[in-house]
N, C-alpha and C positions, 0 to 999 in steps of 0.2 A: 277628522279621527282616521280617515284612510291615510293622508299623508302621515300621520304620527304613529301609525302601524309601519308603513313602510320605512319611515326613520329608523324605528325600533330595530328592523329586520335588517336593513343596511348596515347599523352599527354592529350588529352582531356577526353579520357575515364578515365586515371587514376586522372585526376581532378575532373570529378563527384566523382569518388568514396571517393576521400578525402574531397569534399563538404559534402558527405555524414556522413561519419567519424565526422566530424566538429559539427553535430548537438548534438550531446549525449553531456550532460554537466559533471565535476567530480565526482558529487555524480549520474552518470549512467552507466550501463553497455549496450554497443551495440552488438547483437546477430549477430554472423557472416555470416547467412545467410539472413534472414529478414532484418537486418542492423536496427530493430527496437532499441529503448533507453528503458530501463528498469530500476527502481531504483536499486542501488546499493545492495541494504539490500535483493534483490530480488535473486542474484546470490548465488549459491549454498544453497538455502534453502530447497532444496529436492522437488520441484515441479517447472516444464517446464513451463516459462512464456514467454517464446519467439515466441510461436507458428509456426504454417505451417511446423511440423516436423522440428523445429530448436531447439535443446535442448542445444546448447552451454552456456547457462548459467546454467548447473547442471553439466558441465565438467571441468576436472583440479580441482576438490575441493578436498581440505586436509582434512584426516581423520577428522570424525567429534566426539569433544571431549565435553561434558558436564560440565560447573563450578561445583562448589560446591553446590550452591544454586539453580540449576537446575537438571529436572530428563531426560533421553532418550525416547523417544518414540521407538517404535516397528519398525518404519521407520526410525530409529537415528536423527530425529527431536528433537532439545533440544527447552524445555520450561520451566517457572520457579517452582519449586519445589510447591508454592502454589497453583498452578491450579491443580495440581492433587486433582482428587476427589471434584470438587465444584461445580460439575454438570452441566459442559459445555464441550463441545468438544473442545479440545485446538490441539491435536493431529491430523493430516489427517486422521490417520487410526483409531481413537477413543479411542487410547490405555489407555489413559491417565483417561478414565472413565471407564476402566474395571471393570466387576463386581468383578472378582475373587482380584485384587487388590485392590479394595475401599471396599471391605465387611470387610475387617479387620481393618478398619481406626479406631482410638482411640482417644475419645477425651480428651481433656485434663484435671486437677484435676480443674480448674475454666470453665470449661464448663458442656452443660448439652447436653445430645446423642439425637437426634431425631429419631435416628435409620436410618441404611443405611450408607448414606455416609455425614450426616449432623450433626453439633456439632453448638449450639448458647453459648452465654455467661450464665452462671448459674445464673447471676441478671434478667435475661428475663425469668428463670421460675417461673411460676405462679403470673406474671405482670400483669394479666386480659389482655395480649394480644397475638394473637396466632403467634407467630414467626417460629415454625416448619411447613412444608409443610401441614402435616395432624394434624395440632394443638397439639400436644404429650404434650407440654409444659405446656397446661392450664387442661390436664387431672390430675384427683384427687386432685384438690387444694383445696376444699372445699369451703364455702361462699364466695365469693366475697369479703366483706367487711365487718370489725366487729366495730360498732361505740363505742366511749367512754363514759363513764358516763356524760360528759359536752355535750356528742352530741345528737341527733336526727337522727334516719335515716329517708330519704326519701323513696316514692314509688321505686323510680328509683335504688334504691340502696345505693346513695349517704348519707353521713354523713355532718350537717352542725352544728355548734354552738347551743346550747339550745337559746341565746340570739335573734337568726333569725327567731326564731317560733312566725307565726301571728307579724311580726313587719310591715308588708304591702309590702315588697321586695318578688320577687319570687328568692329564695335564692336555692331552690332544682332544678329549673330547671322545673319541672312539674309542681310546684304550689304547690305541697303537703303540706309543711310548712305553706299554707295561708289557708288550708281549717278546717271547724269543728273550727272555733275561735269565742270567744267569745265578745261581743261586747266590744271593748277597749273606756276607756273615755281617752281623751287627756289632757294635764296639763295649767294650766293657761293660761301659754306664748305660749301655741301651737294649731295648727290649725289641724281639723281635716278631712279627705279626706272624699267626702261623700261616695264613692264606694269602699272602702277598710279598713283597720283596720291602715292605714298609719297615723302618725302624723308628721307635720313637724312645724319647729319655724313658730310664727302668724307674725314675721315682714317679712317673704317670701309671707305671703298672698298680692296679688295686688303689686306683685314687677316686672312683665313683664316675669317672668320665669316660664315655668310650673314645677313645685315640685311632686304634687299629678300625680298617674298614671291615672287617669281619667280628669285631668285638673282642676278640679272644684277650685284650690287656685286663679285661674284667671278667674273664672266667676263670674258676677255681682260686677266688678269693674267700678268704677265712673272715667269719663274721667279725672278727677283733680288727680285721685289718681298717674297715671303716671305721670313722669317727663320726659318731653323730651330732652335728652341729646345729640343728636344726631347734627353733625357738619353740616356744609351747603353742604359738598360734600358728606350726605350720607341719605338713606332712611330710616325714624323711622318705623319699622313694627306696624301694626296698635293696637294690643293684646300685643304682648310681647314685643313690644318696643324696640326691638333689633336693632342695626344699620348695615346695609350694605351698599354696597357702591352704588351709586345712577343708576349707569350704570347696575347694577344686575337686577333694576326693569326691569319687564316685557320682563325678556331674555330666558325664556321657561322655567327656573326651579326653584324650590321654594325654597329660601333661608332664607325667614324668616319661623320660625316654625311655624308661624299660616298660612303660605300660601299668606298673604295680598299682596307680590311683585308681584303676578302674579293673581288680582283679573279679574273680570271683564271688567274693565276700558280698560285692554290690548289688543292693536291690532298689531298682528305679520304678519309679511312681511318679505320677504327674496327677494333678488336680482335675477334678473330673468335667473342669471347663477348660483345660488345654490338650493340646495334640502331642503324644510324644514321636519323636524321630527315631529314625533305627539305629541311632546313636543314642538313644535313650535322652537327647536335650527337649525339654521340655517347652513349646513354643504357645500361646494363646491360639484358641481355637479358631477366632474369624481370621488368622493367619494361614490357616488351611484353604488350598486350592482357589487363593487371590492372585494367583498369575506370578509371584514372587517366591523364588526358593529362601525362605525363612530359615529354614535346618539346614546347616552347612553340608548335609549328606543329600539335600533335595529331597527328601522323602515325602514333604509335605504338599508337594506338586505331583506327586506320583498316584495313579488311577484316578484321577479327578475327570469328571465327566464333562467333555466341552458342549454346549449346543449347538447344534448346528443351524447354518442361518446362509440365507441366498443373497448374493451380493445386490448392489442397487442397481444393477444395470440388467437383472434376471427376474422373473417373476416364479413365485413359489406355488408349485401346483399343489402340494402339501398342507397348504393353508396354514404356514406359522412354523411345522415342524422343519423344513432346510432340507427335506429328504430326496426332493426331485424340483430343479429349476431348469426353466429355460428361457430362452433371450426374448427380451420385450418385443421384439419385432417379430414375433409368432402369435402375439396374443391379437385376438380378433381378425385373424387372416384368413380364415376359411376352412383351415386344415386344425384339426384335433390330435395337439401334440401332449398334452396333460394323459394320465391314465384316466383322469375321472372325468374328463372335457371340461374343466372348470376355464380355459384359454379362450374358451368358446360360447361362454355361458352367454345367452341371448339377452338376458335382463342387463351384464355389464356392457356388452358390446353394443346397444342401445343409448347409451350414455354420452357416449362420444368423446372427442380428444379436446381438453380444454385449453391443450398445449398448441393444438392445432389453428384453433379458434384466435388466440392471442398470443403470436409467438414472441413476445416482448414481456410478457408478465413476470418474468424472473428476472426484469433489467439487467442489467451490463453485469458480465461475469458470471449469470448463471446459465443453470441449463435445466429446462422442465421437464419433469417424468410423471408421464401421466400413471395415475395411481388405479384407475379402470373402474372407478366407483363414483366417478361424475368429480372427482375431485384432482389436484395434485400437488407434487413436494418440489422445491427447487433446492438443485443441487448445483454447488459452486464449481469453477473450473480451478485446476492445482494452483495454488498460492493465495487462494481466497477461501473466506470461511463466514457464516452467518452470524449479522451481528446484533447481539442482544435480543436473541429469539424472534429478528424479523426475517423477512426474506430478501434482504440486500445484504450480497456477496460484499465483503469486506476484505481487505487485502490482508495477508499473515504477514506478521514481523518475524521472519523466521530468524532474526535475529535476535530476539527476546525469548526465545523457546529454550525449556531447560535443557535438551539437548542440541549442544554444540554442532552448528553446520559449517563453520569456517575455523581454522586452526587459532587465525590473530585478530584480524579489521575482518567484520561483517558489514556491509552496507546494504539496507534494505532496498528494493526498489519494487515495482508496481507487479504482483504475482510471484515474484521471485527472489532473489536476493544475489550479493556478488561478493566474494571473496577475494583477500588482498591481504600483503606481509607487511611488517614492519622493516626499517632500512636494518640491510644485511641477510635479509631471507629473502627466498624466490619461491612463488607460488607454484606448485606442483598438484598435478592431477584436479585442477579448478579447486580446492579448498585445502589441501595440505602445504603448509609453510616450511620449507626445507632451507637448512641455512648456508650461507654462502662458504666457500673458503675450503679449508680442509674439514673430513669427516671428524667428527666428536670420537675421545678415547674414552673408556671407565677405567679410573684410577681406584682401586680397592685396597686393604691393608688384608694382609693372609698370614698375620701372626709371626711368621718367622722373616716375610719378607713385602714388599710392597710392588704391586704389578700394576700393569696396562694392558686393555683389554680394546679391538677396536673393533665396534655394535655392528658394522656390517660384514665382518669377513673371519670375523673370530681368532684374528692375529692378536697373539699374547707375548708379553715382553717384562721382564724385571725391570724395576725401576730403581729399587732399593734391597738391597741384600742383605742378610744378616742382621733383622732385627730381634729382639728379645721377645717381644709380644706388642708388635703395635696393632692398636685395637681402633683409633681414631684419625680422619686426616683432613685435609684442606687445604687450599693451595691459593698464590696469587700470580695468575697467568702473565700478566705485565711484567712484573719483576724476577720472573721466572722462579719462584718460591712455593716448595712443598713442604709442608709443617705435618707432622705426626707424634701422636701420643705413644709412649711405650708405659705397660702398667705394671710389667717386672721391674724397670727401674726406675720407676714412677718419675719419670722426665716428657718434656714437649721437647721432639727435635725438628732442626731446620737443616733442608739440604737446597743446595741450587741444581735447579735441573736444566739439561743441554737439549736442543733441538734433537739431536739424535736418540732420545730418549732414555740416558743415563743420569748420572748425577753425579756432583762433586762438592766437595767441601760440606761435610755432616758436621753440623755442631748442636751442641746444646744448649738451649736458651733458657729452659725452666727447670730447675732440678730442686727447688725448695719450696714450702709451702703447697704441696701436690701430694697426693697418695693415688686417687685411681679417676685418672680424666676419660672417661667414657665419651665424651662429644668432644667437638672441636670445629669454631667456624672462624674463618678468616676475613678481617673486613678490608676489604681491597683499595677502599678509598681513604680512609684515613690510617690505612698501614697498622693496624691492631689482630691482637687474636682474640679469641673469647672461647672460654673453655668450661665445661662443667665438671665436677668430682661428685662422683659418689660417696665417695670415702668420706670425704667432710663436709658433703652436702652444701656446698656453695659454687658459687658461678664467679669467674676471674676474667680478669683485661690484662694484657701487657702489650709492649708495642715489640717489632718486628724482632728484637734483639732480646729480650729478656730482661731489660735494664730498667724498666719502668714497669712496676706489677701492682694491681689492685683487687681488692676483693669488694666486687659490685652487690652480690647477693647472698647471704648466709643464714638468713632465718625463714620457716616455712616452708622450706624444700625437704622431701622425704628422699626421693632416690631419684635425682635429675638425671637424665641419658642425653639426648640429641639436643642440640643447638645449632640453631640457622638465624643470620644476621643480614638485615635489610640495609645496609648505610645508606643508599639514598634516600630513605625515609625517616631513616634514624631509629628504629627498632629491632630488637632481638625477639626470639620465639625459642622456648625450650619445652620438650616434654618431660614428664616426671610420673613414674611408674609406682609409684608407692600406696599408701593406704586410701589416699585419695587420688586414682589415676588423673591426668587432666594436661591441657596444655597450656601454657602463659606466653605472656611478651608483656616487655616495659621497655623503656627507653634504653639505647644502649648505653647508657649513664647511670643504668640501675635503677633510674626514676619512673613514677606512672605505672607501676605492676597491677596486669589485668588478666583474671581469670577466662579464657575463652573458649576451650571445650571443655567439660568435666564430666565425672562419672556421676549418673544419675541412677536414683534406686530406681528398679524394675524396668530399665531401659537398659538395652547394649548399644550404648554410645561409644566409650571407651575404657578399655580396662587394663591394656598392656603396651602403650603407645613407645614402640622402642625408636622407629626412624623418624626425622623430621626433613622437610626438604621446602625451598621456598621457589616459585612458579614467577620469576621476575617480568616476563610478559603478561602473565595473566593475572597476575597479582592473587594470587591464591597459594594455601598452604595444602601442603598433603603429608599425612602421617600412615605409618604402617602398624598395626597393633596385630601382637602375638599370641594373643588369647582368642582374639575374635576372627583372627584369621583374615583381617579386612584390612583395604587401603582408605581411609577418608578424607575428603577435602574439606575445606571452608574459605570464606574469603580473609584477607587481613584481621580484619574485626570479630573473625569467629561466628560472624553469621553464616546464612545459606549453606548449614552442614548436610554432607551428601556423601554416601558412599559410592567408590568407583569400583569396588569388587570383592565380594568374601568367596573365598575358595580355600579350604582348609588341607588341599593336595599340594596344591601349587604355594600357598603361603602357610607354611610349617611354625619355623621355627626364626622370624626374618629379625633381622638387626639393625639394617642400612637402608635408605630410600633416598634416591635421586631422580631429578624430572630434568628432562631437555627435550624442546621441540613440543612433540604430539605421545611422549611415550614418557613411562615411570619405569625405572630400573631398581630391584633390589636385593640383597643379600640375603642368604639363608644357611644359617649355620648346624641346621639340621640335616639338610642335604646338601651342603658345602657348594650350593649353585650360586648362580647370578641369572636372575630371568627380567623379562618385561613383559607390560602391558599398554594397552592404549589408555590414555588418561582420561580419554572423554567417556568413551564405551565399556571401559572394561573388558574388551574383546584383545584379540591378537595376542594372546598368552604366546611368549617365546622361551625356551631356556637357552642362554649365551653360552654357559659354561656350567661343566657338572666335574666333580671329582676334585675340586678343589683341596686344598689342605685344610684350612679352615677360616673361611672368608668372612670379615667384621664390615668396618666402614663402606663406603662406595661415594666416589663422586663424578659428575659427567665433566671433563677435562676440554674445556674449549673458548675462544677469546670470547663470544658472545655470551656464555654463561654467567661472565660477571658486567654484563651490561643489561641496562633497562631501558624500559621504553618512553622516559623522561629523562632528562639531562642530569648528569650526577655531577655534584658540585660539595666540594669540601668545604663545608662552612667554616672551618677553622681557618683554613688558607684565606679564604674569599673574603674575612674579617680580620685578618693579621691578627689573631687571638696571640695573647701573650700568656701563653701558660708554662710555668716552671716545670710541670709533672708531665701530665696526660692532656690533652684535650679529647671530648669524646662529643661526638653526636646526642643531641636533647632535643627531640622534638614536641616537649612539654615548655621549653623556657623561649622567651621572646627571640635570643638570638640563636636557638636555634645550636646551640653548644655550649659546653661548661669546660669548665676548668677543677681537675680534681686533682686530688694529692694522694700517697702511698697510705695507705693503712697506718694509723697513729698519729699523721698529721693533718695540720687545718688548713682550709684554704683562706688568704690574707686578698683584700680589696683589689691588691695590683697583681693576683695573679700568681703569686708566690706561696709558697707551702712552710710552717712554720710546727717545730715539734711542741706537743703540748707536755710541758714539765709539770707533775703534781707533785709536790714536795709536803712534807708534816712538818708543823711547828716544831722549833727547838726551843722554844720559851712558852712557858705558860702564861696567860695574860696578865698583868699587874693588874690589880683592884686600886679602886683610887683610897687614898690615904686618910682615915678618921683618926677621931681624937680617942677613940677607944683603945687604950694600951695594950689590950688583949690580941687584938687583930694585927696579925703580920703578914709580910708576903717572902716567898722564898723562889729564888730562880734553882731551876733543876736542870740546868744545861748550861751550855755556853749561849753568849749572848752578843748579837753583831747589831752596835748600836752605829748612832750617826757621831761624828765628833763632834756636834753642837750638844748633843743632848746631855743632858745635867742629872745626875741623881742628889737626891736627899743625904744630908749628912745627919746623923743625931751628933747632938752637943755632947759637951763634956759630962755634962752632970747626969745623962743617960747611959753612959760607956759601961757599968756595971750592970744594968740590965741587958744590954744588947749583948754583952759577954756571954749571960746565962743563954740568950737567944742562940747564940752562933753555936755555940757546942749543940743543943737542940737540933739546929738545922744542920751539923755533920752528920749526925746518927741519923736524921731522915733521910740525906740524900746517900749515905751508905746503905741505907735498907732499900732504897728505890734502884740504887745503882744494881743492888744484888738480884732485884725481880728481875729487871731490865735483861741481865746477862742470861738468867734461867729460863725468861722469853726468848731469847735468840736461841738458845741450844735447842729449845723444843722444835720452834721454827726450822733450823737445820737439818734435825732427825727428820721431821715432816717429807720437806725439799728432798734429802736424800732417798727416803722410803720412796717417794712417789717416781722420780730417775727411773730407782732400781727398777721399780714395778713395770713404768712404761719399755726400760731395754729387755726386760725379760720377755713383756709380751711381744715387742717388735721382734724379737728370735724365736718366738714359739711358731711352730708350723701347724696350721691348723686350716680347715677348707671355709672357703668365703662362699654363705650358702646364697647369696645374692644370683652368683651366675659364677660358678668356679670357671669356667673355660675362660671369661673375659679376664681371669686373673693371671692365667698360667704362661709362663716363660717356656720358650724353647727351648733353653738348657735347664741346668740343675738351678738357677737362679729363682726358680717359682717361689721359693721359701720365704724369699724377699718380700713378696706381693701377697701372702696372703694375710686374710683379716682374723684373728684371734676370736673366739667367742667369748672372751671377755671383754671386748671391745663393745658388744653388742647392737653391732649394726644389722638391723633386721630386714628380709626382705618381706616384700608389702604385694604381692599379686594379689590379685583380688577375682571372687569367683564368678564365670561365664553365667550363670544363672541363679547368684545367690542373691536369696528373697524375691526373687521374681514372683514366684507364685503369690506369695503374701500382698503382691503391691499392685498387680495388674487387675 
């Protein structure tokens, strides 16, 4: 009996051990004494991780041998060679940053030595930015800026074109180009703004759009001057005559430039379970004092009581109130430090310190904290956190956190992490990846011209002069092409850029099948351009010369705006700010259409997505919302939607968005400015340029902008595609490319295109001949027959009957012929009427209420690009708070 009980007990003990062993997974190591599970990568890493004097993870380790691209620390640990002398301690014994070892570091020929251990690219030397820790790269560089003979120097050191002097625009940024200007006399067809030297087209006077900086062009205008072209679903702003959605009226935010949608007639009320912001916007009560600014003015986080709390290193004398904190080493030391003497409480001090009794009680990477009540808590070292409610400290994977710690590549290490960069970038300040080579430029459309701006120095230059109404633009860096749309002339043009910042050979490549091209994207891999057309509600593609043009999407579009392409993966993305605001994508062949980010009732996700851009390195989309005053981001498939920044002061009426390195850039035509912000944190807000003429689309111009982290392969070239018209990338097809034909043609199996010809039958079908003499057939038109075809001929005995039938036939033919002639005349009259009305409508001047400023030309030709109210193209802005109260 005793042997049986002993056997059962042994089985239970063995079973418990086996169960304990089964806790660890295949990628973990189980310590022999503590039975803790640690990552397998921690085995034999020269660091005891099991804890409680259990060093089994560092036993039975093979001899340490470092690879050719590694160096060995003095304690035998191996680290990547590039980590040596980089200013960070990667060896546990700090031997990788040893002064003797790093003192002899020699920079490469294309690098500049900052002294000590730091080398930077030679191109960063004297670039007006301190890149060395002590600014050595900018010492002895002489005068920062030397202007050319065609330029003038601003008081802030910038150089601007001579033509911009005293033109009424603040081109310098400090307004020094508009100082000491003589009285300027405007031309006969121009209007002079009252408080500036700016001249505008006389046709812009009282057109409902503020063109003068002092708004004098819209003063003293009679009510009859402005023609209200808003639809019944829209509200007409009183002075500017802009059209906004009716539900935006009295929603707590000024959407009209003159503020008339939020006048004194508005009465603002919120539901009982909602909080009213200072700007009268309503949010749910649960958002009040939650640590996030949900009101645009931040009023939901004002006057919030923040509970006080002592840090983990301190003792709370106030017993939980956090009003009196002392250091823990002053507890039970025989000296009363708390006003109520609780730090020397006899009962508390008698209980002893469990951390002193068992120093390894918190295992590896943990710190024991005495709670002075007989208990303790374990706190983890930096870079570690408690795992699953246990007292075991587990390494934190900083690379998987929501907030980014590295610009590009993040490698997790035990208790820390390491940043690195893709080819073409250099690590700066341990986490930021800065592009090698020339610093980037910002290229932007300014309606009457196209300019470029250096992001670091503010140097601004003209690229293309005298454009009518340039809106959208993009470029091909390798081929030196710049493409831009002109909404006044309804064209897409191309220029060749030169290295010195000028252009040659301006060409019109698209001037048919186009009306209001608001968005443009260049496929630099397959050499195509893509554009959105708000007037035609369609998306099209063409080659670089405009010889081959194809409509890809013409259905389900309301107000398509921005467009961006990813030729490496074969997708195109666009924003639509119509009745159902959204961001969509499909293959660059127009197939596989998907909605990625869509407006949802009761949620402020997306309202007016104007700008859209792609981060090819991070593989993320970014968009800017003019109604929510927000920059949002998501993965390429629309998942992981996040907000970068919401700011009603700096994001007022944004039009375009661009991204490069760690920075987002956007244009705002309400403030005529270009601004930037950190794409990860939404901080580091900067104003790069103010007082521009009428800034529209913007792109970052740099070689690396059109390079991805994966190899770019032209599938059409790789597969020797035989396409007679266009070969487009197609991520949904097996071949990854497709041949397409122009509108109205069909693709043949051999890749050629053929025109589909639809013809009407010239003869009526001939029924079978029967023996019934009353049934006969008649041909009503010419017959095209084969030479071998035979007709039945009546014999001589039936000729009399045939003669009578022939007479009847002649009468019938005459009647039908007369009917055809009358019908043809009716058709001709209808077509004539249609052509006349179209011609009359195109030559009628009216305001486009989608956004008049986009259509306005810089000359009197603006009449050519206005949209008549007869065409009923309606704006579709959505309200910021519409129906939220009913759905939350």
